[in-house]
N, C-alpha and C positions, 0 to 999 in steps of 0.2 A: 564699153565704159564699167559698168551695171555688174558683170559679171565680175570684174578683176577687182573691184573693191570689194563685192561680196568674200571672195578670197582672203584678198589683206587682211579684211575685218574676222575671218575663220581662226585664219592665224594668228596674229593677235589676238581674238580670241582661248584659243589653244595654245600660248603662251603665256597668258593669265593663269591659265586651270591650274599649265603645271607649275608656273610657282608660288600659286595659292598653295598646290599640294607640298615642295620641296617645304614653303614654310611650317607648316604643318606637323608636317616630318622633324623639322626642328625644333618648336617648339614643344613639341613632343619629350627627344631627344633632353631637353635640355632641363625638362619638368622631371625626368626620369633624374638627371644627375642630381638635381638639387634634392628630391627626394634620398638619395643616395646619400647623400652627403648631410643630412639632417640623421638620418638612421645612422653614420659614422661617429657623429657628433657626439647622437645621446646616448651610443654606445660606451665612448670613450670617457665620458663625464659619468656612465655607472662603474665602470672601471675603476676611476681617478678614486670616486666614491666608497667601492668595496677594499679598496688596498688603505684607502686612511682608517677605515674601519680596522681590519685589518695589523696595521701599524699600533693603534692606539691601543687593544687586545694583545696583542702583543708588552709593548710599551706596561700598562697595566701586570699583566702575569710575571716579567722578570723583576719588576718591584713590588710583589708581593713575594716571591720564594728568596729576593735576598732580604727583607723583612723578616722573612722565617730563620734567617743564618743567623742576623745580626743581633 
C-alpha cells in the first residue's frame, strides 16, 4: 500500500509541476502581448501627434500664402 500511495503522490506532484510550468509560460506570453500592445498604443499616439503638427503647419503655410496674394 505504501508504494502505491507514493506512486500516486509522485504522479500528482509531476502533474502540479507541469501545470505550474504551463501557467508561467502563459503569463509570460500575456506579458509580452501586453507590452506589445502598450508599445503599439504609444507609437500610435506619437503618429497622431506628428500628423496633427503637420496639419497645423500646412494650414499656417497655406494661410500665409493666401495673405501674400490678397
